[in-house]
C-alpha positions in Angstrom: -18.6 -29.8 -22.3 -15.2 -28.7 -23.4 -16.5 -25.2 -24.4 -18.1 -24.8 -20.9 -14.8 -25.8 -19.3 -12.9 -23.3 -21.4 -15.3 -20.5 -20.6 -15.0 -21.3 -16.9 -11.2 -21.3 -17.1 -11.2 -17.9 -18.8 -13.6 -16.5 -16.2 -11.4 -17.8 -13.4 -8.2 -16.4 -15.1 -9.9 -13.0 -15.5 -10.9 -13.0 -11.8 -7.4 -13.8 -10.7 -6.0 -11.1 -12.9 -8.5 -8.5 -11.6 -7.7 -9.5 -8.0 -4.1 -8.6 -8.6 -4.8 -4.8 -8.3 -6.8 -2.4 -6.1 -7.3 1.3 -5.9 -7.1 3.9 -3.2 -8.5 7.5 -3.3 -8.7 9.9 -0.4 -8.6 13.6 0.2 -7.7 15.3 3.5 -7.5 18.9 4.7 -4.0 20.3 4.8 -2.7 23.7 5.7 -0.6 25.7 3.1 3.0 25.8 4.2 2.8 22.5 6.0 5.0 19.4 5.8 4.1 16.6 3.4 6.2 13.4 3.6 5.8 10.7 0.9 7.5 7.3 1.3 7.2 4.6 -1.3 9.1 1.7 -2.9 8.7 0.3 -6.4 6.4 2.0 -8.9 5.8 5.6 -10.0 5.0 8.7 -7.9 3.8 12.1 -9.2 3.4 15.0 -6.8 1.9 18.2 -8.2 0.5 21.4 -6.8 -3.0 22.8 -6.9 -4.9 25.7 -5.4 -6.7 23.8 -2.6 -5.8 23.5 1.1 -6.1 19.8 0.7 -4.0 16.7 -0.2 -5.4 14.3 -2.6 -3.9 10.8 -2.8 -4.7 8.4 -5.6 -2.9 5.1 -5.6 -3.2 2.0 -7.7 -1.6 -1.1 -6.2 -0.7 -3.8 -8.8 0.8 -7.2 -8.8 4.2 -7.5 -10.4 5.3 -10.0 -13.0 7.8 -12.2 -11.2 8.8 -15.7 -12.1 9.7 -16.5 -8.5 6.2 -16.3 -7.1 2.7 -17.4 -8.2 -0.2 -15.4 -9.3 -2.0 -16.4 -6.1 0.9 -15.1 -4.1 0.8 -11.8 -5.9 -3.0 -11.5 -5.3 -2.4 -12.0 -1.6 0.4 -9.5 -1.6 -1.8 -6.9 -3.2 -4.6 -7.5 -0.7 -2.1 -7.2 2.2 -0.6 -3.9 1.1 -2.2 -0.9 2.8 -2.0 2.9 2.1 -1.6 5.0 5.2 -2.2 8.7 5.7 -0.8 9.7 9.1 -1.4 13.1 10.7 -3.1 15.9 9.0 -3.5 19.7 9.3 0.1 21.0 8.8 2.0 17.7 8.9 1.0 14.6 6.8 2.8 11.4 6.0 1.7 9.3 3.0 3.2 5.8 2.9 2.7 2.2 1.8 2.5 -0.4 4.6 3.9 -3.7 3.5 4.1 -5.3 7.0 1.4 -8.0 6.2 2.7 -8.9 2.7 3.5 -12.6 3.1 6.7 -14.5 2.4 6.5 -17.2 -0.2 6.8 -20.6 1.4 8.0 -22.3 -1.7 11.3 -20.5 -1.3 11.9 -21.5 2.3 9.8 -18.6 3.6 12.5 -16.0 2.7 11.2 -14.5 -0.5 8.8 -11.6 -0.5 7.8 -9.5 -3.5 6.0 -6.3 -2.8 3.4 -5.0 -5.3 4.0 -2.0 -7.6 2.2 1.3 -6.6 1.3 4.1 -9.0 0.8 7.3 -7.0 -0.8 10.6 -8.0 -0.7 13.2 -5.2 -1.8 16.8 -5.2 -1.0 19.4 -2.5 -1.0 23.2 -1.9 1.7 25.0 -3.8 3.1 26.3 -0.6 4.2 23.0 1.0 7.5 21.5 2.2 7.9 18.3 0.2 9.9 15.3 1.7 10.1 12.5 -0.7 11.8 9.1 -0.1 11.5 6.6 -2.9 13.3 3.5 -4.1 13.2 1.7 -7.5 10.6 4.0 -8.9 10.0 6.8 -11.4 9.4 10.2 -9.6 8.1 13.6 -10.6 7.6 16.6 -8.4 6.2 19.9 -9.8 5.1 23.3 -8.7 6.0 23.8 -5.0 7.4 26.6 -2.8 9.1 25.8 0.5 11.8 23.5 2.0 12.2 20.3 0.1 14.1 17.1 0.7 14.1 14.6 -2.2 15.9 11.3 -1.5 15.9 8.7 -4.3 17.6 5.3 -5.0 17.6 3.7 -8.4 14.9 6.3 -9.4 14.9 8.6 -12.4 13.7 12.0 -11.0 12.0 14.9 -12.7 11.5 18.2 -10.9 9.9 21.3 -12.3 9.0 24.8 -11.1 10.3 24.5 -7.6 11.6 27.2 -5.3 13.1 27.4 -1.8 15.8 25.4 0.0 16.2 22.2 -2.0 18.1 19.1 -0.7 18.8 16.2 -3.1 20.2 12.9 -2.0 20.4 10.7 -5.1 22.0 7.3 -5.6 22.0 5.7 -9.1 19.6 8.3 -10.4 20.2 7.7 -14.0 19.0 10.7 -16.0 17.8 13.2 -13.3 16.5 16.5 -14.7 15.4 19.7 -12.9 13.8 22.6 -14.7 12.9 26.0 -13.3 14.6 25.8 -9.9 14.9 29.0 -7.8 16.6 29.0 -4.4 19.5 27.2 -2.8 20.8 23.7 -3.3 22.4 21.0 -1.1 23.2 18.0 -3.3 24.7 14.6 -2.6 24.7 12.3 -5.7 26.4 9.1 -6.7 26.4 7.4 -10.1 24.0 10.0 -11.5 23.7 12.3 -14.5 22.2 15.5 -13.1 20.9 18.3 -15.4 19.5 21.7 -14.4 17.6 23.9 -16.9 16.7 27.5 -16.0 18.5 27.3 -12.7 18.5 30.5 -10.6 20.7 30.2 -7.5 19.5 32.6 -4.8 21.4 31.3 -1.8 24.7 29.5 -1.0 24.7 26.0 -2.5 26.9 22.9 -2.3 27.2 19.9 -4.6 29.0 16.7 -3.6 29.0 14.2 -6.5 30.8 11.0 -7.4 30.8 9.3 -10.7 28.5 11.1 -13.0 27.8 14.3 -15.0 26.6 17.6 -13.6 25.2 20.2 -16.0 23.9 23.5 -14.6 22.3 25.9 -17.1 21.8 29.4 -15.8 20.9 32.9 -17.1 23.9 34.8 -18.4 23.5 37.4 -15.6 23.8 34.9 -12.8 26.4 36.0 -10.2 28.3 33.5 -8.2 31.3 33.0 -6.0 32.7 29.7 -7.1 34.7 27.3 -5.0 35.7 23.9 -6.5 38.1 21.1 -6.0 40.5 20.0 -8.7 40.7 16.3 -9.1 42.5 14.6 -11.9 39.5 12.4 -12.6 37.2 15.4 -13.0 36.6 17.6 -16.0 35.2 21.2 -15.8 33.9 23.6 -18.5 32.2 27.0 -18.0 30.5 29.3 -20.4 31.0 32.1 -17.8 34.3 33.9 -17.4 35.7 33.3 -13.9 37.7 36.0 -12.1 40.1 33.9 -10.1 40.9 35.1 -6.6 42.8 32.0 -5.4 44.4 29.2 -7.2 46.2 26.1 -5.9 47.0 22.5 -7.0 43.7 21.2 -5.5 41.3 24.1 -5.4 40.1 27.1 -7.4 38.2 30.2 -6.0 36.7 32.8 -8.3 33.8 35.1 -9.1 31.3 34.9 -11.9 29.6 38.2 -13.0 31.0 40.0 -10.0 30.1 37.4 -7.4 26.9 36.4 -5.6 25.8 33.3 -3.7 28.6 30.8 -3.0 28.5 27.6 -5.2 30.8 24.9 -3.7 31.6 21.9 -6.0 33.2 18.9 -4.5 33.3 16.2 -7.1 35.1 13.0 -8.0 35.1 11.2 -11.4 32.5 13.8 -12.6 32.1 15.9 -15.6 31.0 19.4 -14.6 29.4 22.0 -17.0 28.3 25.5 -16.2 26.3 26.7 -19.2 24.6 29.9 -20.2 20.9 29.4 -21.0 
C-alpha cells in the first residue's frame, strides 16, 4: 500500500512540474526592411537573422523558483501568460502578456511572480529591430537597419549589425558589441560597454555614467573627437589626436585627419579608444 501511495505521489509531483511550463511556436510573413518590436521581461531573448521574409517566434514559458509562492501558484501563472504577435507585414510586435497572471492571496493579494520566458526569434536580415527587455539575457545578431535596444539589468550581446543604432542601457553589466558598422547614440548607466571591430560611419554620441567604455576600431578609422573633461573620468587613446581646441572642461581634435564626429559625455567613466 505504501508503495502505491509513493508511486501516486511521484506521478502527481511530475504532473505539477510538467504543468509549470508551456511552449509557443509560430511563423508569420514579414516584409524585409520592416519594423520588428520585441518586448519581454525576465528570461532570455535571442534574435537572429535568416534569409526568409518571415518572422519565427519560439518561446518556452517556465515557472520560476520562488520561495514566496507555491508550485500551484506558479502553474497558474504559466497558464495565464500569453504570447502575442500584433500586426504583420511590415510592422510586427512580439510581446508577453501577463495581464491575467494572478496575485498570490497568501501575501495579501499584492505579490505577483511572472514566469520566465526563453525566446528564440528569427527575422529577415534587413529589419529594424526595437528591443525592450528587463532582467534578462539578450543577444541580437545579423541585422541591417535602424535599431533601438533598451535594456535594464540585462547583459547584452550584439554582433554583425549595421545602420543607425541606439542603445539605452541601465545596469547592463558586461555588454559587448562585435562587428558594428554605422552610427551610434548611446545612453548608459552603471555599465561596462565593449565594442570590437567597430566602424563608425556617421556622427555618434555617447552619454555614460559610472562604467567603462572600450571602443576598438581599425587603425585607419578617421574621427572628429569632442569630449568633456571630468575629474572623475579617465581617458586613453591608441590613436594620436590632433588637438584643435583645448579648455579646462573640453577637448576637440581629429584622429587620422578627421571623419564622423564622436561626442563623448561621460561621468565617473573609464574611456579607452583602442586600435584593433
